[in-house]
LUMMI-972739 format. One record per residue: residue in three letters; z, y negated, x negated of N, C-alpha, C, CB in turn; residue number from 1. Coordinates in steps of 0.1 Angstrom, whole numbers, plus 5000, padded with zeros to 4 digits. Each point is the difference from the previous one (the first is absolute). Glycine has a CB too. Layout:
% residues N
r:Ala	npz:Z	npy:Y	npx:X	capz:Z	capy:Y	capx:X	cpz:Z	cpy:Y	cpx:X	cbpz:Z	cbpy:Y	cbpx:X	k:NUM;
...
***
This chain:
% residues 92
r:Unk	npz:2112	npy:7878	npx:3737	capz:5002	capy:4992	capx:5013	cpz:4987	cpy:4988	cpx:4996	cbpz:5032	cbpy:5006	cbpx:5008	k:1;
r:Unk	npz:4976	npy:4987	npx:4977	capz:4988	capy:4991	capx:4993	cpz:4984	cpy:4999	cpx:4997	cbpz:5019	cbpy:5000	cbpx:4992	k:2;
r:Unk	npz:4985	npy:5013	npx:5013	capz:4979	capy:5005	capx:4993	cpz:4996	cpy:5000	cpx:5013	cbpz:4999	cbpy:5021	cbpx:4978	k:3;
r:Unk	npz:5008	npy:4983	npx:5033	capz:4993	capy:4999	capx:5015	cpz:4999	cpy:4984	cpx:5002	cbpz:5013	cbpy:5024	cbpx:5013	k:4;
r:Unk	npz:4992	npy:4970	npx:4982	capz:4998	capy:4985	capx:5003	cpz:4991	cpy:4993	cpx:4991	cbpz:5021	cbpy:4999	cbpx:5009	k:5;
r:Unk	npz:4976	npy:5005	npx:4980	capz:4990	capy:4997	capx:4992	cpz:4982	cpy:5003	cpx:5002	cbpz:5024	cbpy:5003	cbpx:4987	k:6;
r:Unk	npz:4979	npy:5012	npx:5022	capz:4989	capy:5003	capx:5008	cpz:4996	cpy:4997	cpx:5011	cbpz:5002	cbpy:5011	cbpx:4990	k:7;
r:Unk	npz:5007	npy:4982	npx:5020	capz:5000	capy:4994	capx:5006	cpz:4996	cpy:4984	cpx:5001	cbpz:5011	cbpy:5020	cbpx:5001	k:8;
r:Unk	npz:4991	npy:4976	npx:4990	capz:4998	capy:4989	capx:4996	cpz:4982	cpy:4997	cpx:4992	cbpz:5031	cbpy:5002	cbpx:4997	k:9;
r:Unk	npz:4970	npy:5007	npx:4996	capz:4984	capy:5002	capx:4996	cpz:4993	cpy:5000	cpx:5010	cbpz:5002	cbpy:5013	cbpx:4984	k:10;
r:Unk	npz:5001	npy:5001	npx:5026	capz:4989	capy:4998	capx:5012	cpz:4998	cpy:4988	cpx:5008	cbpz:5005	cbpy:5022	cbpx:5002	k:11;
r:Unk	npz:5009	npy:4971	npx:4998	capz:4995	capy:4989	capx:5009	cpz:4993	cpy:4992	cpx:4993	cbpz:5017	cbpy:5001	cbpx:5014	k:12;
r:Unk	npz:4982	npy:4996	npx:4972	capz:4993	capy:4993	capx:4996	cpz:4986	cpy:5004	cpx:4998	cbpz:5019	cbpy:4994	cbpx:4993	k:13;
r:Unk	npz:4976	npy:5019	npx:5006	capz:4988	capy:5006	capx:5001	cpz:4995	cpy:4996	cpx:5013	cbpz:5006	cbpy:5019	cbpx:4986	k:14;
r:Unk	npz:5002	npy:4982	npx:5025	capz:4997	capy:4994	capx:5013	cpz:4996	cpy:4985	cpx:5003	cbpz:5015	cbpy:5016	cbpx:5005	k:15;
r:Unk	npz:4990	npy:4976	npx:4989	capz:4996	capy:4986	capx:5000	cpz:4992	cpy:4997	cpx:4993	cbpz:5016	cbpy:4995	cbpx:5006	k:16;
r:Unk	npz:4984	npy:5010	npx:4981	capz:4986	capy:4999	capx:4994	cpz:4988	cpy:5003	cpx:5010	cbpz:5010	cbpy:5008	cbpx:4979	k:17;
r:Unk	npz:4989	npy:5001	npx:5029	capz:4987	capy:5006	capx:5006	cpz:5001	cpy:4991	cpx:5011	cbpz:4998	cbpy:5026	cbpx:4993	k:18;
r:Unk	npz:5010	npy:4970	npx:5017	capz:5001	capy:4990	capx:5006	cpz:4991	cpy:4988	cpx:5002	cbpz:5018	cbpy:5010	cbpx:4993	k:19;
r:Unk	npz:4991	npy:4986	npx:4993	capz:4995	capy:4986	capx:4993	cpz:4982	cpy:5000	cpx:4994	cbpz:5029	cbpy:4998	cbpx:4991	k:20;
r:Unk	npz:4971	npy:5013	npx:5006	capz:4982	capy:5003	capx:4999	cpz:4994	cpy:4997	cpx:5008	cbpz:5001	cbpy:5014	cbpx:4990	k:21;
r:Unk	npz:5002	npy:4995	npx:5023	capz:4990	capy:5002	capx:5015	cpz:5002	cpy:4988	cpx:5004	cbpz:5002	cbpy:5024	cbpx:5009	k:22;
r:Unk	npz:5010	npy:4967	npx:4992	capz:4995	capy:4989	capx:5005	cpz:4997	cpy:4989	cpx:4991	cbpz:5011	cbpy:5008	cbpx:5016	k:23;
r:Unk	npz:4985	npy:4992	npx:4973	capz:4995	capy:4992	capx:4993	cpz:4984	cpy:5002	cpx:5002	cbpz:5022	cbpy:4998	cbpx:4985	k:24;
r:Unk	npz:4973	npy:5015	npx:5017	capz:4988	capy:5011	capx:5006	cpz:4994	cpy:4994	cpx:5010	cbpz:5011	cbpy:5020	cbpx:4996	k:25;
r:Unk	npz:5000	npy:4977	npx:5012	capz:4997	capy:4999	capx:5014	cpz:4994	cpy:4988	cpx:4998	cbpz:5018	cbpy:5012	cbpx:5012	k:26;
r:Unk	npz:4989	npy:4976	npx:4985	capz:5000	capy:4985	capx:4997	cpz:4983	cpy:4996	cpx:4991	cbpz:5033	cbpy:5001	cbpx:4998	k:27;
r:Unk	npz:4964	npy:5010	npx:4995	capz:4990	capy:4992	capx:4994	cpz:4987	cpy:5009	cpx:5003	cbpz:5015	cbpy:4988	cbpx:4982	k:28;
r:Unk	npz:4987	npy:5024	npx:5027	capz:4991	capy:5005	capx:5011	cpz:4996	cpy:4987	cpx:5009	cbpz:5011	cbpy:5025	cbpx:5002	k:29;
r:Unk	npz:5000	npy:4969	npx:5005	capz:4997	capy:4988	capx:5009	cpz:4990	cpy:4989	cpx:4993	cbpz:5024	cbpy:5003	cbpx:5010	k:30;
r:Unk	npz:4982	npy:4995	npx:4977	capz:4996	capy:4988	capx:4994	cpz:4981	cpy:5004	cpx:4994	cbpz:5032	cbpy:4992	cbpx:4994	k:31;
r:Unk	npz:4973	npy:5017	npx:5007	capz:4983	capy:5005	capx:4997	cpz:4987	cpy:5002	cpx:5012	cbpz:5014	cbpy:5014	cbpx:4983	k:32;
r:Unk	npz:4991	npy:4990	npx:5027	capz:4998	capy:5000	capx:5011	cpz:4996	cpy:4988	cpx:5005	cbpz:5013	cbpy:5017	cbpx:5001	k:33;
r:Unk	npz:4993	npy:4969	npx:4999	capz:4998	capy:4991	capx:5002	cpz:4988	cpy:4993	cpx:4992	cbpz:5022	cbpy:5003	cbpx:5008	k:34;
r:Unk	npz:4979	npy:4998	npx:4980	capz:4990	capy:4999	capx:4991	cpz:4984	cpy:5002	cpx:5003	cbpz:5020	cbpy:5008	cbpx:4988	k:35;
r:Unk	npz:4982	npy:5005	npx:5012	capz:4989	capy:5008	capx:5006	cpz:4994	cpy:4997	cpx:5009	cbpz:5008	cbpy:5013	cbpx:4995	k:36;
r:Unk	npz:4999	npy:4987	npx:5018	capz:4991	capy:4993	capx:5012	cpz:4993	cpy:4986	cpx:4999	cbpz:5015	cbpy:5012	cbpx:5014	k:37;
r:Unk	npz:4998	npy:4979	npx:4979	capz:4993	capy:4988	capx:4996	cpz:4987	cpy:5000	cpx:4994	cbpz:5020	cbpy:4994	cbpx:4999	k:38;
r:Unk	npz:4981	npy:5015	npx:4992	capz:4983	capy:5000	capx:4994	cpz:4993	cpy:5004	cpx:5008	cbpz:5002	cbpy:5003	cbpx:4982	k:39;
r:Unk	npz:4999	npy:5006	npx:5024	capz:4988	capy:5004	capx:5009	cpz:4998	cpy:4992	cpx:5010	cbpz:5003	cbpy:5021	cbpx:4996	k:40;
r:Unk	npz:5008	npy:4973	npx:5011	capz:4997	capy:4987	capx:5011	cpz:4991	cpy:4987	cpx:4986	cbpz:5031	cbpy:5005	cbpx:5025	k:41;
r:Unk	npz:4966	npy:4995	npx:4965	capz:4994	capy:4991	capx:4996	cpz:4987	cpy:5005	cpx:4998	cbpz:5019	cbpy:4990	cbpx:4992	k:42;
r:Unk	npz:4982	npy:5027	npx:5003	capz:4982	capy:5002	capx:4996	cpz:4997	cpy:5003	cpx:5012	cbpz:4997	cbpy:5011	cbpx:4976	k:43;
r:Unk	npz:5004	npy:4997	npx:5032	capz:4996	capy:5001	capx:5015	cpz:5003	cpy:4991	cpx:5008	cbpz:5002	cbpy:5018	cbpx:4998	k:44;
r:Unk	npz:4992	npy:4972	npx:5011	capz:5003	capy:4993	capx:5008	cpz:5003	cpy:5006	cpx:5013	cbpz:4989	cbpy:4984	cbpx:4986	k:45;
r:Unk	npz:5022	npy:5008	npx:5020	capz:5001	capy:5010	capx:5012	cpz:4989	cpy:4992	cpx:5013	cbpz:5030	cbpy:5009	cbpx:4992	k:46;
r:Unk	npz:4965	npy:5006	npx:5011	capz:4988	capy:4996	capx:5012	cpz:5005	cpy:5000	cpx:5011	cbpz:4982	cbpy:5009	cbpx:4991	k:47;
r:Unk	npz:5013	npy:5000	npx:5018	capz:5007	capy:5003	capx:5015	cpz:5011	cpy:5011	cpx:4998	cbpz:4976	cbpy:4996	cbpx:5014	k:48;
r:Unk	npz:5021	npy:5012	npx:4980	capz:5008	capy:5011	capx:4996	cpz:5005	cpy:5000	cpx:4984	cbpz:4987	cbpy:5012	cbpx:5020	k:49;
r:Unk	npz:5031	npy:4991	npx:4980	capz:5005	capy:5004	capx:4982	cpz:4996	cpy:5012	cpx:5000	cbpz:5022	cbpy:4988	cbpx:4994	k:50;
r:Unk	npz:4972	npy:5022	npx:5015	capz:5000	capy:5012	capx:4996	cpz:4993	cpy:5003	cpx:4984	cbpz:5001	cbpy:5005	cbpx:5027	k:51;
r:Unk	npz:4985	npy:4990	npx:4970	capz:5000	capy:5001	capx:4987	cpz:5007	cpy:4993	cpx:4989	cbpz:4983	cbpy:5006	cbpx:5010	k:52;
r:Unk	npz:5025	npy:4989	npx:4990	capz:5016	capy:4993	capx:4992	cpz:5008	cpy:5010	cpx:4999	cbpz:5002	cbpy:4977	cbpx:5010	k:53;
r:Unk	npz:5001	npy:5032	npx:5002	capz:5011	capy:5006	capx:5000	cpz:4995	cpy:5012	cpx:4992	cbpz:5011	cbpy:4990	cbpx:5021	k:54;
r:Unk	npz:4974	npy:5017	npx:4978	capz:4993	capy:5011	capx:4997	cpz:5002	cpy:4997	cpx:4987	cbpz:4983	cbpy:5006	cbpx:5018	k:55;
r:Unk	npz:5012	npy:4983	npx:4973	capz:4998	capy:4998	capx:4985	cpz:5015	cpy:4998	cpx:5000	cbpz:4973	cbpy:4989	cbpx:4995	k:56;
r:Unk	npz:5036	npy:5006	npx:5009	capz:5018	capy:5001	capx:4996	cpz:5000	cpy:5016	cpx:4999	cbpz:5016	cbpy:4978	cbpx:5015	k:57;
r:Unk	npz:4979	npy:5031	npx:4995	capz:5010	capy:5009	capx:4999	cpz:4994	cpy:5013	cpx:4986	cbpz:5009	cbpy:4994	cbpx:5031	k:58;
r:Unk	npz:4978	npy:5000	npx:4965	capz:4990	capy:5009	capx:4992	cpz:5010	cpy:4993	cpx:4986	cbpz:4969	cbpy:5005	cbpx:5015	k:59;
r:Unk	npz:5031	npy:4983	npx:4985	capz:5006	capy:4993	capx:4985	cpz:5015	cpy:5007	cpx:5000	cbpz:4985	cbpy:4973	cbpx:5000	k:60;
r:Unk	npz:5020	npy:5026	npx:5011	capz:5020	capy:5004	capx:4997	cpz:4997	cpy:5016	cpx:4998	cbpz:5017	cbpy:4980	cbpx:5021	k:61;
r:Unk	npz:4975	npy:5031	npx:4985	capz:4999	capy:5013	capx:4997	cpz:4991	cpy:5001	cpx:4985	cbpz:5002	cbpy:5006	cbpx:5026	k:62;
r:Unk	npz:4993	npy:4984	npx:4970	capz:4994	capy:5003	capx:4985	cpz:5011	cpy:4997	cpx:4996	cbpz:4975	cbpy:4994	cbpx:4996	k:63;
r:Unk	npz:5030	npy:4990	npx:5002	capz:5013	capy:4999	capx:4989	cpz:5013	cpy:5011	cpx:5001	cbpz:4994	cbpy:4974	cbpx:5001	k:64;
r:Unk	npz:5009	npy:5030	npx:5014	capz:5012	capy:5016	capx:4996	cpz:4993	cpy:5012	cpx:4998	cbpz:5018	cbpy:4994	cbpx:5017	k:65;
r:Unk	npz:4968	npy:5010	npx:4982	capz:4998	capy:5012	capx:4993	cpz:4997	cpy:4998	cpx:4984	cbpz:4991	cbpy:5011	cbpx:5022	k:66;
r:Unk	npz:5008	npy:4979	npx:4973	capz:4995	capy:4994	capx:4987	cpz:5014	cpy:5002	cpx:4997	cbpz:4979	cbpy:4982	cbpx:5002	k:67;
r:Unk	npz:5031	npy:5009	npx:5002	capz:5012	capy:4998	capx:4995	cpz:5009	cpy:5013	cpx:5002	cbpz:4997	cbpy:4974	cbpx:5003	k:68;
r:Unk	npz:5002	npy:5035	npx:5001	capz:5005	capy:5013	capx:5004	cpz:4996	cpy:5009	cpx:4989	cbpz:4999	cbpy:4995	cbpx:5025	k:69;
r:Unk	npz:4988	npy:5007	npx:4973	capz:4995	capy:5006	capx:4992	cpz:5003	cpy:4995	cpx:4985	cbpz:4984	cbpy:5005	cbpx:5019	k:70;
r:Unk	npz:5017	npy:4985	npx:4979	capz:5006	capy:4993	capx:4983	cpz:5009	cpy:5005	cpx:5001	cbpz:4994	cbpy:4979	cbpx:4995	k:71;
r:Unk	npz:5016	npy:5020	npx:5013	capz:5011	capy:5002	capx:4998	cpz:5009	cpy:5019	cpx:4999	cbpz:4994	cbpy:4972	cbpx:5012	k:72;
r:Unk	npz:4997	npy:5029	npx:4996	capz:4996	capy:5019	capx:4997	cpz:4998	cpy:5003	cpx:4982	cbpz:4982	cbpy:5003	cbpx:5027	k:73;
r:Unk	npz:5006	npy:4991	npx:4974	capz:4998	capy:4998	capx:4984	cpz:5010	cpy:5000	cpx:4991	cbpz:4984	cbpy:4987	cbpx:5005	k:74;
r:Unk	npz:5021	npy:5006	npx:4994	capz:5016	capy:4994	capx:4991	cpz:5009	cpy:5009	cpx:4999	cbpz:5000	cbpy:4980	cbpx:5007	k:75;
r:Unk	npz:5002	npy:5024	npx:5007	capz:5011	capy:5010	capx:4999	cpz:4997	cpy:5010	cpx:4994	cbpz:5007	cbpy:4994	cbpx:5017	k:76;
r:Unk	npz:4977	npy:5014	npx:4984	capz:4999	capy:5008	capx:4994	cpz:4994	cpy:5005	cpx:4986	cbpz:5003	cbpy:4997	cbpx:5021	k:77;
r:Unk	npz:4998	npy:4985	npx:4971	capz:5002	capy:4997	capx:4987	cpz:5013	cpy:5004	cpx:4996	cbpz:4985	cbpy:4982	cbpx:5002	k:78;
r:Unk	npz:5021	npy:5012	npx:5004	capz:5015	capy:5002	capx:4996	cpz:5008	cpy:5012	cpx:5000	cbpz:4999	cbpy:4982	cbpx:5009	k:79;
r:Unk	npz:4995	npy:5027	npx:5006	capz:5005	capy:5009	capx:4998	cpz:4994	cpy:5011	cpx:4987	cbpz:5008	cbpy:4993	cbpx:5025	k:80;
r:Unk	npz:4981	npy:5004	npx:4973	capz:4990	capy:5012	capx:4984	cpz:5011	cpy:4990	cpx:4987	cbpz:4959	cbpy:5004	cbpx:5010	k:81;
r:Unk	npz:5043	npy:4985	npx:4994	capz:5006	capy:4997	capx:4986	cpz:5014	cpy:5003	cpx:4998	cbpz:4984	cbpy:4982	cbpx:4998	k:82;
r:Unk	npz:5023	npy:5018	npx:5010	capz:5011	capy:5005	capx:5001	cpz:5002	cpy:5017	cpx:5000	cbpz:5002	cbpy:4976	cbpx:5010	k:83;
r:Unk	npz:4992	npy:5035	npx:4996	capz:4994	capy:5013	capx:4994	cpz:4997	cpy:5001	cpx:4981	cbpz:4986	cbpy:5001	cbpx:5028	k:84;
r:Unk	npz:5008	npy:4989	npx:4971	capz:4992	capy:5005	capx:4987	cpz:5016	cpy:4996	cpx:4993	cbpz:4966	cbpy:4995	cbpx:5001	k:85;
r:Unk	npz:5039	npy:4996	npx:4997	capz:5013	capy:4995	capx:4997	cpz:5011	cpy:5012	cpx:4997	cbpz:4992	cbpy:4979	cbpx:5014	k:86;
r:Unk	npz:5011	npy:5031	npx:4997	capz:5006	capy:5010	capx:5006	cpz:4996	cpy:5011	cpx:4988	cbpz:4999	cbpy:4992	cbpx:5029	k:87;
r:Unk	npz:4986	npy:5008	npx:4976	capz:4994	capy:5011	capx:4992	cpz:5002	cpy:4999	cpx:4984	cbpz:4983	cbpy:5002	cbpx:5019	k:88;
r:Unk	npz:5018	npy:4982	npx:4972	capz:5004	capy:5002	capx:4989	cpz:5013	cpy:5001	cpx:4994	cbpz:4983	cbpy:4992	cbpx:5002	k:89;
r:Unk	npz:5029	npy:5002	npx:5007	capz:5012	capy:5007	capx:5000	cpz:5003	cpy:5009	cpx:5000	cbpz:5002	cbpy:4989	cbpx:5006	k:90;
r:Unk	npz:4993	npy:5023	npx:4998	capz:5001	capy:5010	capx:5003	cpz:4994	cpy:5012	cpx:4989	cbpz:5001	cbpy:4988	cbpx:5023	k:91;
r:Unk	npz:4990	npy:5003	npx:4966	capz:4997	capy:5007	capx:4990	cpz:5007	cpy:4997	cpx:4990	cbpz:4982	cbpy:5002	cbpx:5007	k:92;
***
């Protein structure tokens, strides 16, 4: 019974960490959203329509998302390769 309680506590902590991380990620994304919009408004003065500002904003955000996703994927791949190499070394 004690073992079940420890497992539940561990899962609870893992879930709380994931929720906190997601929450902080959302706050950071909103902060960057405001910052990027402010920069674009200064660089591209608002004329009749804010359409160009929105297009530039969408391109910038998409580029950042692709770059970050690609970089994190590469970092994960490198870590997995290191772990695999370490396991192979142990097996020998």
